[in-house]
C-alpha positions as CSV (number, residue, x, y, z in Angstrom):
1,M,-112.3,-93.4,137.8
2,V,-109.8,-96.3,138.1
3,N,-107.4,-94.7,135.7
4,Q,-107.5,-91.3,137.4
5,T,-107.1,-92.9,140.9
6,S,-104.1,-94.9,139.6
7,S,-102.6,-91.7,138.2
8,C,-103.1,-90.0,141.5
9,M,-101.4,-92.9,143.4
10,Q,-98.5,-92.9,140.9
11,Q,-98.0,-89.2,141.5
12,S,-98.2,-89.9,145.3
13,A,-95.6,-92.6,144.9
14,S,-93.3,-90.3,143.0
15,F,-93.8,-87.8,145.8
16,V,-92.6,-90.2,148.6
17,P,-88.8,-90.3,147.7
18,A,-88.7,-86.6,147.9
19,L,-88.5,-86.8,151.7
20,A,-85.9,-84.0,151.9
21,G,-86.0,-80.7,150.1
22,S,-88.6,-80.4,147.4
23,Q,-92.3,-79.6,147.8
24,S,-94.7,-81.2,145.4
25,S,-97.6,-79.1,144.2
26,S,-101.0,-80.7,144.7
27,C,-103.0,-81.7,141.8
28,A,-106.7,-82.2,142.4
29,V,-108.5,-84.8,140.4
30,S,-112.3,-84.8,140.3
31,V,-114.3,-87.8,139.4
32,S,-118.0,-87.5,138.8
33,S,-120.6,-90.2,138.6
34,S,-124.4,-90.2,138.5
35,S,-124.6,-91.1,142.2
36,A,-121.8,-89.1,143.8
37,S,-119.0,-86.7,143.1
38,I,-115.6,-87.8,144.6
39,T,-112.8,-85.3,145.0
40,A,-109.4,-86.7,145.8
41,S,-106.3,-84.7,146.5
42,C,-103.0,-86.1,145.4
43,S,-101.3,-84.1,148.0
44,S,-103.6,-85.6,150.7
45,V,-102.8,-89.1,149.5
46,A,-99.1,-88.3,149.5
47,S,-99.4,-86.8,153.0
48,M,-101.1,-90.0,154.2
49,T,-98.4,-92.1,152.6
50,L,-95.7,-90.1,154.3
51,A,-97.5,-90.3,157.6
52,S,-97.7,-94.0,157.4
53,L,-94.1,-94.3,156.5
54,S,-92.9,-92.0,159.3
55,S,-95.1,-93.9,161.8
56,S,-93.4,-97.1,160.9
57,F,-90.1,-95.5,162.0
58,T,-91.4,-94.3,165.3
59,P,-89.2,-95.5,168.2
60,L,-90.6,-98.4,170.1
61,S,-91.7,-97.8,173.7
62,Q,-89.6,-99.3,176.5
63,A,-92.2,-101.9,177.1
64,S,-92.1,-102.9,173.5
65,V,-88.3,-103.1,173.6
66,R,-88.5,-105.3,176.6
67,L,-91.1,-107.4,175.0
68,F,-89.2,-108.1,171.8
69,R,-85.7,-108.0,173.3
70,I,-83.5,-110.8,172.0
71,P,-82.1,-112.7,175.0
72,P,-78.3,-112.7,175.3
73,P,-76.5,-115.8,174.0
74,P,-75.5,-118.3,176.7
75,P,-72.0,-117.9,178.1
76,L,-69.3,-119.7,176.3
77,V,-68.2,-122.9,178.1
78,T,-64.5,-123.5,177.9
79,P,-63.1,-127.0,177.4
80,A,-61.9,-127.0,181.0
81,Q,-65.3,-126.1,182.3
82,H,-66.9,-128.8,180.0
83,Y,-64.5,-131.4,181.3
84,F,-65.1,-130.3,184.9
85,Q,-68.9,-130.4,184.6
86,T,-68.7,-133.9,183.0
87,G,-66.6,-135.0,185.9
88,M,-69.1,-133.6,188.4
89,N,-71.9,-135.5,186.6
90,Y,-70.0,-138.8,187.1
91,W,-69.0,-137.8,190.6
92,K,-72.6,-137.3,191.6
93,G,-74.3,-139.7,189.2
94,R,-76.3,-136.9,187.5
95,G,-77.8,-138.4,184.3
96,V,-75.0,-141.0,184.1
97,Q,-74.0,-144.0,186.2
98,Q,-72.0,-142.8,189.2
99,S,-68.2,-143.5,188.8
100,Y,-65.4,-141.9,190.8
101,D,-62.9,-143.3,188.4
102,I,-64.4,-141.7,185.3
103,A,-65.0,-138.5,187.3
104,V,-61.3,-138.3,188.3
105,G,-60.3,-138.8,184.6
106,W,-62.4,-135.8,183.6
107,F,-61.1,-133.8,186.5
108,R,-57.5,-134.5,185.4
109,R,-58.3,-133.2,181.9
110,A,-59.7,-130.0,183.4
111,A,-56.8,-129.6,185.9
112,A,-54.3,-130.0,183.1
113,L,-55.9,-126.8,181.7
114,G,-55.4,-125.0,185.0
115,L,-59.0,-125.1,186.4
116,S,-58.7,-124.7,190.1
117,A,-62.1,-126.3,190.9
118,A,-60.9,-129.5,189.2
119,E,-57.7,-129.4,191.2
120,Y,-59.7,-129.1,194.4
121,M,-61.9,-132.0,193.4
122,L,-58.8,-134.2,192.8
123,G,-57.7,-133.2,196.3
124,K,-61.0,-134.4,197.7
125,A,-60.8,-137.6,195.6
126,Y,-57.4,-138.5,197.1
127,R,-58.4,-137.3,200.6
128,D,-61.5,-139.6,200.8
129,G,-60.7,-142.3,198.3
130,G,-63.3,-144.0,196.2
131,G,-63.5,-146.4,193.3
132,S,-59.9,-147.4,192.4
133,I,-58.6,-144.1,194.0
134,A,-56.6,-145.0,197.1
135,K,-56.6,-142.5,200.0
136,S,-53.4,-140.4,200.0
137,D,-53.1,-137.3,202.2
138,A,-49.9,-136.4,200.5
139,T,-51.5,-136.4,197.0
140,A,-54.5,-134.7,198.3
141,V,-52.5,-131.9,199.8
142,S,-50.5,-131.4,196.6
143,W,-53.7,-130.9,194.7
144,F,-55.2,-128.7,197.3
145,E,-52.1,-126.6,197.3
146,R,-52.3,-126.1,193.5
147,A,-55.9,-125.0,193.7
148,A,-55.2,-122.8,196.8
149,N,-52.4,-121.0,194.9
150,R,-55.0,-120.1,192.3
151,G,-57.2,-118.5,195.0
152,H,-59.7,-121.4,195.4
153,A,-61.4,-120.7,198.8
154,A,-62.2,-124.2,199.8
155,A,-58.7,-125.4,198.8
156,E,-57.3,-122.5,200.9
157,Y,-59.3,-123.8,203.9
158,M,-58.1,-127.4,203.3
159,M,-54.5,-126.1,203.3
160,G,-55.2,-124.5,206.7
161,V,-56.5,-127.8,208.0
162,A,-53.4,-129.6,206.6
163,Y,-51.1,-127.2,208.5
164,R,-53.3,-127.3,211.6
165,D,-53.3,-131.1,211.8
166,A,-49.9,-131.8,210.1
167,R,-51.5,-133.8,207.2
168,G,-50.0,-134.9,203.9
169,G,-46.4,-134.5,205.0
170,V,-46.6,-130.8,206.0
171,R,-45.2,-129.8,209.3
172,Q,-47.7,-128.6,211.9
173,S,-47.9,-124.8,212.0
174,D,-50.6,-122.7,213.6
175,A,-49.2,-119.7,211.9
176,Q,-49.4,-121.3,208.4
177,A,-52.8,-122.6,209.2
178,L,-54.0,-119.2,210.2
179,A,-52.6,-117.6,207.1
180,W,-54.5,-120.0,204.9
181,F,-57.7,-119.8,207.0
182,R,-57.5,-116.0,206.7
183,L,-57.3,-116.1,202.9
184,A,-60.4,-118.4,202.7
185,A,-62.3,-116.4,205.3
186,H,-62.0,-113.2,203.4
187,Q,-63.6,-114.9,200.5
188,G,-66.6,-115.8,202.6
189,H,-65.7,-119.4,203.4
190,A,-67.8,-120.1,206.6
191,A,-65.7,-122.9,208.0
192,A,-62.6,-120.7,207.6
193,Q,-64.3,-117.8,209.3
194,Y,-65.2,-120.1,212.2
195,M,-61.5,-121.1,212.5
196,M,-60.6,-117.5,212.6
197,G,-62.9,-117.1,215.5
198,V,-61.2,-120.0,217.3
199,A,-57.8,-118.5,216.6
200,Y,-58.7,-115.1,218.2
201,R,-60.6,-116.8,221.0
202,D,-57.6,-118.8,222.0
203,G,-54.8,-116.5,220.8
204,R,-53.3,-119.1,218.4
205,G,-51.2,-118.9,215.3
206,G,-50.0,-115.4,216.0
207,A,-53.5,-114.0,216.5
208,S,-53.7,-111.8,219.5
209,Q,-56.4,-113.0,221.9
210,S,-59.5,-111.0,221.5
211,D,-63.1,-112.0,222.5
212,T,-64.4,-109.2,220.4
213,E,-62.6,-110.2,217.2
214,A,-63.5,-113.8,217.9
215,L,-67.2,-112.8,218.1
216,N,-67.0,-110.9,214.9
217,W,-65.6,-114.0,213.0
218,F,-68.1,-116.4,214.7
219,R,-70.9,-114.1,213.6
220,R,-69.8,-114.0,210.0
221,A,-69.8,-117.8,209.9
222,A,-73.0,-118.1,211.9
223,I,-75.0,-115.9,209.5
224,Q,-74.1,-118.4,206.8
225,G,-75.6,-121.2,208.8
226,H,-72.4,-122.7,210.3
227,A,-73.7,-124.6,213.3
228,A,-70.5,-124.6,215.4
229,A,-70.2,-120.9,214.9
230,Q,-73.8,-120.4,216.0
231,N,-73.1,-122.4,219.1
232,M,-70.1,-120.3,219.8
233,L,-72.2,-117.1,219.5
234,G,-74.6,-118.6,222.0
235,V,-71.7,-119.3,224.4
236,A,-70.4,-115.7,223.9
237,Y,-73.7,-114.2,224.8
238,R,-74.3,-116.6,227.6
239,D,-71.0,-115.7,229.2
240,G,-70.8,-112.1,228.1
241,R,-67.5,-112.6,226.2
242,G,-67.0,-110.1,223.4
243,A,-70.6,-108.8,223.8
244,P,-72.9,-107.9,226.7
245,Q,-74.4,-110.9,228.4
246,S,-77.8,-111.7,227.0
247,N,-79.9,-114.9,227.6
248,A,-82.2,-113.9,224.8
249,Q,-79.4,-113.7,222.3
250,A,-77.8,-116.9,223.6
251,L,-81.1,-118.7,223.3
252,H,-81.5,-117.5,219.7
253,W,-78.1,-118.7,218.5
254,F,-78.3,-122.0,220.5
255,R,-81.6,-122.7,219.0
256,L,-80.3,-122.2,215.4
257,A,-77.4,-124.5,216.1
258,A,-79.6,-127.0,217.9
259,D,-82.0,-127.2,214.9
260,Q,-79.0,-128.4,212.9
261,G,-78.3,-131.2,215.4
262,H,-75.5,-129.6,217.3
263,A,-75.5,-131.6,220.5
264,A,-73.9,-129.0,222.8
265,A,-76.2,-126.3,221.5
266,Q,-79.2,-128.5,222.2
267,R,-78.1,-129.0,225.7
268,E,-77.5,-125.3,226.4
269,W,-80.8,-124.4,224.8
270,L,-82.7,-126.7,227.1
271,I,-80.8,-125.3,230.1
272,I,-81.8,-121.8,229.3
273,L,-85.4,-122.8,228.7
274,R,-85.5,-124.5,232.0
275,G,-84.0,-121.5,233.8
276,A,-81.0,-123.4,235.1
277,D,-78.4,-121.5,237.0
278,Y,-75.5,-120.7,234.7
279,I,-72.9,-121.3,237.4
280,T,-74.0,-124.9,238.1
281,R,-75.2,-125.8,234.7
282,R,-72.4,-128.4,234.1
């Protein structure tokens, strides 16, 4: 019985490679014993073998693919990014002893490779001073300008501040300030969006006075949580400037700014709650 079964399996095995083309004739093998008669078909065994092979090549379901999906490799970190992250660790004392001096050294390495974020941080270091870094508005502005020219939004905002306040050796210019604020604002920088609102509210820097345009910029900044912009939206709705007058809307925006500690908004919020007359509120 064993020899005959082995023969049958050998024939089945010889049948498997013939996946394309030929048909193999079946050869029935009968095995008799005193207790039972077993009839095996070589073709049936071959069919079972083929079925098992084909099932092993059945495409996996989407769930299985998701289950066994190999995660993508982590993004490559460039040397500049590595230097910058190391600098930030020292700047904030994350896992290392805080040191502005060491942080600035790493920022310089990253800046030398053209990383705008590192140039911006060098601007902050010289603007505020720290460690052995002496304050220098001129050096700060030079680093901010490098980063701003690469499209760094926060650096663009700082250039707007420099021209607005005549810092770092630049001549005061509302027009230049507005140009830098506009670049940063269009990248979603909340403080720059607030300054755009101020420019349109007051008609400064070449911006035509427009309460509606001012309200639009204040709203963009306020949605991002900028407290001063939220307060200005409260003022706009309180006075009906750029939008229909609405105490409910004014209260809403004053409350948001007040919750962030904005003193003027806290005062205005209490006035509305107490039902004070708007004409005599001050």
